[in-house]
N, C-alpha and C positions, 0 to 999 in steps of 0.2 A: 550591633555596634560592638560587639564584644572583639575584644584584641587576641582572642583563643584562637588558632589554627585549624583547620581538621587537614587530613592526611597530604601527604606530600603534592599530591596532585592539586588538592581544593585549595582556596584560601579562606579567610573568615567572611570575608564580603560575598561569596560566592562565584570566585574567579581562579584563576590558576596560576600556579609558579613554576611548574616543569612537568613534562610530557613522558611517561614513565613505561616501562612496557605492563603489557597484560599477565597477572599472576596466574600460576597454573602450571603445567608439566612444564620440565626442564629439559623437552625435545630439542633434540640435534637440528638444527637449520641447514637449510642448504647452504653449499658452499661458497654460494656468492654473497651472503647475507650475513655468515657467522661474524663479520667484524663489524656491522651492522649494529647485528643483534647483542654485540658485548659493549658496546659503546651503549646504547639504550638502557642494557641492565648498572655498567657501571653509572650513569647518571640516577636511574634511580636509588640507586644506592643512597649516592649523594645527596639527593633530593630529602632523605628521610632525617638528614639533619637540619636543627632550626634552635631558633633562639629558645625556643621550650625543653628541646632535647637538642643538647652541644655533641654529648657523646653518645653511640651506639653499639649494643653490642652483637657478636654472629648470631645468638639465638633472635634479636630483636628485628634482624633483618633477614632472616630465615622467613619470619611472623609473617612481615610485613610485604614482601615480594613473592611467596609462595616458591622460590629458587630452592633447590636440593642444595644442603648444608656444605657440599664440597665446591659446589658450584660457586657458592657464596663465599667461601674463605678462598677459591682460586682468584676472583674479584678484589676484595678487600685487600688479598698480597700484593698485589698490580698497583692498586690503587697507593696501597702503602709505599711502594717500591718507588713511585711516580711523585711522590710528598703530598698528593691530597688525603689522605687521611694518614692519623699518626696514631700507634699504639699507646693506651693508656691501661691502667690495673683495672679497670672497670668497663673497656670497651676500646671505642677508636674515636676520634674527635678530628675535627677539621685539621689539616697538616699546613705545612708553611707555603706550600705549591699554591693553596690556595688563596691565602695572603698574597702572593707576588699577584696571583689574576684579579684578584679585587683590587687591590693599588690602581692597577692598569685600565679596568672597569671603572674605577672611580674618577680615574681623569679623564678618561674619554667621555664619561657621560654626565660627569657635573655641570651645572645650570654657572651662568658666570656669577662672579659674586653680588652685583646691583640685582639680579633676577631672585638670589636667595633673602636679599635683606627687602626687598620688595614683600616678597610673600612673609617674612616674619613679622615687619611692619602692619601686614593685613592680619594678619594671624592674633598680635597681641590687641591691637584695634578692636578685632570683632570677636574672638576667644572662640571661633571655630577653628576649624580643620580646614588648613586650606592645602587644595592639592593641584598638581600639574600632569594631565592626562594627554597620552599619544595615541595616534590610530596606529592599529596592528592586524590586519586582517581583518575578524570581525571579531575584533577584541579593544578594548581601549584598555595602555598600559600607564601604570602610575610613575612616573619619573621623578616627581620630586613631590616630598610633602613638608608643611608644618604643623603638627599635631597641636588640636588645642588644649589649654591650660585644665578646662575642666573634667570633673570626674567622668560624666556624664559625656562622652564625647563617640563620634567616627573614626575609625580605625582602619584605613588599606595601608597595609607596608608599598613601601616603593619597589617597583617589579612584578606587582602584582596586574594580572590579566583579569579583566570585569568586561561582562559582557556588553554590548550594543546597542541591545533591542530596550531601552531603558536608562532612565536617567537622565540630570541635566548636562553633565559633561556630554554623554552621547550625541542629545539633541545639537551640542554647540558643535560637536567634531565633525556631525555629518553633515555640514550645511552644503559642500561642495560635493557630495559622494556621487557618485553615479548609481540608477535605478537597479544596476547588477549587482551592487555592493549593499542594499537596500533590500533585494530579494533576499542575500544570502544571510544578513542578521537575520531579516522576518523569518526564513527558515530555523535560524539557530536558537528561536525563543520559545517560549509555550503558548504559542499563538498560531503558529506555521506562517503559512505565506500571507495569507490573508493582514498578518500586523504592517506589511508594506502601507497602507495608507493611512495607519493610525503613525506610522513613523514621519512618512511625509506632512503629515499635518503637525506633528510636533514640530520637527524639523522648519517649517517656514512658518510657524507662531514664531520661536525662538530668532530668525532671522530676520522678521519685521521686527520686534522690539528688541535686537540687540543681546538679547539674552534669554536664559533658558532655566527653568525651574522645575521641582519634580519632589512630590510627596508621597513617599510609603509604594512607589512603582514597582521597585526590584527587591527593596526590604521594609516591611511594615515599620512604623515609626520614624525614618529615617527621610531626611528631605536636604536639597541639595538646591543651591543657587549657581551658574556656568554660564563664563562667555568664551568665545573663540580670542585666541591667539594668532593673529595672521604673520606668514610669511614674507620675504620680500615681493613675491610674486602676488600679494593681494587675496590668498587662498587661505583657509586654513590650516596650522599648522598644531595646533594644540588647543586644549579647552583648559582653563583656568578655573578654580570653583572652590566654595564656602560649603562646608556640608556639618550636619550634627541632627539633632532630636528635633524632631517636626514641631513638638510645644514650643521650641524655641524658634519658630521661623513662619511667626504670620505675616499676614500679606504687605503691613507698611514693613516690616525688618526687612523682607524679601527684597523690595525696592529701593531701601540702604545700600544692603549687600550689593546689590545689582550694578550702582551706579559706582561704589568702590571697586569691584571687581572691574569692571570695563575702562575707568582708569588706569589702573593697574595694566590690565592687557595691551593699552592703547600704548603703554610707554614699555612693555615688552616689545613690542610690532617695531616701535618707530625705531630701537635701536639693531633690529633684524635679528629675531629668533634663531637661534642654530642648537639644532642638536644631531647625535647620528640616526634618529628615528625621524626626523623630517623629511619630507617627498624631496627628490631630485631636484635641483636648480639648474 
């Protein structure tokens, strides 16, 4: 439940935020892969920047990536020339080009005002973190959040990708998932392919009662309640959840949260939930 982040490829809650290259020898790639390798390395460098580390030095990049200093300098210079990094006295910070992309991403991905208001109101009533997740391959992506006002709270950052093999939101999201996806999700879990049976039991139980709950399945001391959000075709396109410390999620409170979540999700579904990650219609 700590908001502190792990390195660039990991998040505080065990998910991922970017795919970097493997650190190691700075060997010359084959000609047909040089461009891809350079892009991967550039993305890895940009992924080192965060709210906790808004400025990064050449030395820190070399240590984090394992790349040769000459390669790092060349990549940083290219990123700076394209406005993606900005030179500062103590290193490099995000450049104005990233601001333009961030503005475009926000306008493309931002939820409708009514949906954001519902999430704010729900968070204010229940004083727990409200998250909206969508499916992406074998992960669930946090696309919106209303953070709890309480000092002890669950923190997931918008854009974080979390595993699907556990958690209330996963059970809601996977309601319409084919067996092939469940098998891939199970194989990505610590339990292997045999986890498919448990996944199916969780999903069926959540579908029967209309909501899902989890207590410490992925992170000790963390609980969540989640409900599906339906698209125009009636299939699940998102999961809306309340999450926080298990001590604040006794059975009677869980049922209250579930009722509140179902009402908000129904209103979102009635308006026709739309998002770039939504399945093709």
